[in-house]
C-alpha positions in Angstrom: -28.4 4.0 155.8 -25.4 4.5 153.5 -23.9 8.0 153.6 -22.0 9.1 150.6 -18.8 10.9 151.6 -18.5 14.6 150.8 -15.2 15.9 149.4 -14.1 19.3 148.2 -11.4 20.6 145.7 -10.7 23.8 143.8 -11.7 24.0 140.1 -8.2 24.8 138.8 -7.0 22.7 135.9 -4.2 21.2 138.0 -6.7 19.6 140.4 -8.7 18.0 137.6 -6.7 14.7 137.4 -7.4 14.1 141.1 -11.2 14.6 140.8 -11.9 13.4 137.2 -12.7 9.9 138.4 -15.4 11.2 140.7 -17.0 13.3 138.0 -16.7 11.1 134.9 -14.9 7.9 135.8 -15.2 4.7 137.8 -15.7 6.5 141.1 -18.6 8.6 139.8 -21.4 8.5 142.4 -19.1 7.3 145.2 -18.7 10.8 146.6 -20.4 14.1 146.6 -17.9 16.6 145.2 -17.9 20.3 146.0 -15.8 22.5 143.8 -14.8 26.2 144.1 -12.4 28.5 142.3 -10.4 29.3 145.5 -8.4 26.6 147.2 -8.9 28.4 150.5 -12.6 27.6 150.2 -11.9 23.9 150.4 -9.9 24.5 153.6 -12.8 26.4 155.1 -15.2 23.6 154.3 -12.9 21.0 156.0 -12.3 23.2 159.0 -16.0 23.7 159.5 -16.7 19.9 159.3 -18.8 20.3 156.2 -16.8 17.7 154.1 -15.2 14.4 155.0 -12.0 15.2 153.0 -10.7 18.2 151.0 -7.9 18.9 148.6 -6.4 21.7 150.7 -3.4 24.0 150.5 -0.7 22.5 152.7 -0.4 25.7 154.8 -3.8 24.8 156.3 -2.4 21.6 157.8 -0.9 23.8 160.5 -4.0 25.9 161.0 -6.8 23.3 161.1 -6.9 21.3 164.3 -6.8 17.5 164.4 -6.4 17.0 160.6 -4.6 14.2 158.9 -2.9 14.0 155.5 -3.7 11.4 152.8 -0.3 10.0 151.8 1.1 9.6 148.3 -1.3 12.1 146.5 -0.6 15.8 146.1 -0.5 18.8 143.8 3.2 19.8 143.7 6.2 20.2 141.4 9.7 19.0 141.4 11.4 21.7 139.4 9.0 24.2 137.8 5.3 24.7 138.4 4.3 27.4 135.9 1.0 28.1 137.7 2.3 29.8 140.8 4.4 32.9 140.0 5.6 36.4 140.9 5.1 38.9 138.2 6.7 42.3 137.8 6.7 45.0 135.1 10.3 44.1 134.4 12.0 44.6 137.7 14.1 42.0 139.4 12.9 40.7 142.7 15.8 42.4 144.5 14.4 45.8 143.4 10.8 45.1 144.4 9.5 47.2 147.3 5.8 46.2 147.3 4.0 42.9 146.6 0.2 42.3 146.0 -0.7 38.8 147.3 -3.4 36.7 145.7 -5.6 35.8 148.7 -6.8 32.5 147.1 -4.0 30.4 148.6 -2.3 31.0 151.9 0.4 28.4 151.0 1.7 30.5 148.1 1.4 33.7 150.0 3.5 32.3 152.8 6.0 30.8 150.3 6.4 34.3 148.7 7.2 35.8 152.1 9.7 33.0 152.8 11.4 33.5 149.5 11.8 37.3 150.0 13.0 37.0 153.6 15.2 34.0 153.2 16.5 34.2 149.6 16.0 37.7 148.2 17.0 39.2 151.5 14.6 42.0 152.1 11.0 42.7 153.2 8.7 44.5 150.8 5.3 45.9 151.8 2.6 43.3 151.5 -1.0 43.9 150.5 -3.8 41.3 149.9 -5.5 41.6 146.6 -8.1 40.0 144.3 -6.4 37.9 141.5 -6.3 40.5 138.7 -2.7 41.0 137.5 -3.4 44.5 135.9 -5.0 45.9 139.0 -2.4 44.3 141.3 0.5 45.8 139.4 -1.2 49.2 139.3 -0.9 49.2 143.1 2.3 47.3 143.7 5.6 46.5 142.0 5.1 42.8 142.1 2.1 40.4 142.1 1.6 36.8 143.3 -0.6 35.0 140.7 -1.7 31.4 141.2 -3.7 28.8 139.3 -4.9 29.0 135.7 -4.4 32.9 135.4 -0.7 32.3 135.9 -0.6 30.0 132.9 -1.7 32.8 130.6 1.4 34.9 131.5 4.2 34.1 129.0 7.5 32.8 130.3 9.6 35.2 128.3 9.7 39.0 129.1 8.0 41.1 126.5 5.5 38.5 125.4 2.8 39.6 127.8 2.8 43.4 128.0 6.4 43.4 129.1 5.7 41.4 132.2 8.5 39.4 133.9 7.5 36.1 135.4 9.3 34.3 138.3 8.3 30.7 138.9 8.0 30.0 142.7 9.1 26.4 142.5 12.1 27.4 140.4 13.1 30.0 143.0 12.5 27.5 145.8 14.5 24.7 144.2 17.4 27.0 143.2 17.8 27.9 146.9 17.0 24.6 148.6 17.5 21.9 146.0 14.1 20.5 146.9 10.7 20.2 145.3 7.5 21.7 146.7 4.0 20.5 147.6 1.2 23.0 147.3 -1.9 20.9 148.2 -2.8 17.5 149.7 -6.0 15.7 150.6 -6.8 16.1 154.3 -9.4 14.7 156.6 -10.4 14.6 160.2 -11.1 10.9 159.9 -8.7 8.1 160.9 -9.5 6.4 157.6 -11.4 7.2 154.3 -13.6 4.8 152.3 -12.2 6.4 149.0 -9.1 5.3 147.1 -7.7 8.7 146.2 -4.6 7.3 144.7 -6.6 5.2 142.3 -8.6 8.3 141.4 -5.4 10.1 140.6 -4.2 7.3 138.4 -7.4 7.2 136.4 -7.5 10.9 136.0 -3.9 11.0 134.7 -4.8 8.3 132.2 -7.3 10.8 130.8 -5.0 13.8 130.7 -5.7 14.4 127.0 -9.5 14.8 127.7 -8.8 17.0 130.7 -6.5 19.3 128.7 -9.0 19.6 126.0 -11.7 20.6 128.5 -9.6 23.6 129.7 -8.1 24.7 126.3 -10.7 27.3 125.6 -11.1 28.5 129.2 -7.3 29.1 129.7 -6.5 30.0 126.1 -3.5 27.6 125.7 -3.1 24.8 123.1 -4.2 21.3 124.3 -0.7 19.8 124.0 0.8 22.6 126.1 -1.9 22.1 128.8 -1.2 18.3 128.7 2.5 19.0 129.2 1.7 21.2 132.2 -0.5 18.5 133.8 1.9 15.6 133.1 5.3 17.2 133.3 5.2 20.4 135.4 2.7 19.1 138.0 3.6 16.1 140.2 0.7 14.3 141.7 2.8 11.8 143.8 5.3 13.4 146.2 8.8 12.1 146.1 11.4 12.3 148.9 12.6 15.8 147.8 9.0 17.1 147.7 8.3 15.7 151.2 11.5 17.2 152.5 10.5 20.5 150.8 7.2 20.5 152.6 8.9 19.9 156.0 11.4 22.7 155.3 8.6 25.0 154.2 6.8 24.4 157.6 10.1 25.0 159.5 10.7 28.3 157.7 7.0 29.4 158.0 7.3 28.8 161.8 10.7 30.6 161.9 9.1 33.7 160.3 6.0 33.5 162.4 3.7 32.7 159.5 2.3 29.8 161.5 1.9 29.5 165.3 3.2 26.0 165.5 4.9 23.4 163.4 2.9 20.2 164.0 4.5 16.9 162.9 3.0 15.3 159.8 0.3 12.7 160.6 -1.3 10.5 157.9 -4.4 8.4 157.6 
């Protein structure tokens, strides 16, 4: 009996190029795909053994036992990500005393704490919150917003209700000189019967279609969404992004955000 692999991923626009092939392309029918709005849900499915592989926030690599990374495929950024940001009502980060953290991705929450502790130089009060920027900023001076909601917040102050936006990858790169990896495919298996790199390449070849699919939902022009998917997001980690991931784990362990810093193992 042939068993079709089960895989999981979030439904954010930036994951679409990695799963397009399984939904509409040449790999359609080769895997059962489970999608959810929260990246943390994919980590939960993998941890519980309910899927064979999942596109998981990299933080989970250190919290899920006996898991391996699929090499050469990721969701990351070299210089600016646009879809993972800190938002204030105009304050500079050095003046922020409280931060509401979007609980959808532990990777970004841990990165936020590292940025404040290592680079900003002080520790605000943290509070977990549902991803609603207005509600978050009614209870805190700063909000961590990830995924497509972050794309709706304008880059320049004053364009979105006077909000000020800080790109987490820009902050990370300014202080480390490195890129950042937010998510990678992970599995408990020693090998996978799926070519996830080929799926990525096919998805990126259809970036126009993917951008068109999300235009109405996100509320941005198709050409801007395509630019985000093809220029801001990097789906293949380079050396600076790999080094950034290793430094991220080192700093997360230093600040006791993870209990151990396991070496990277790949399928």
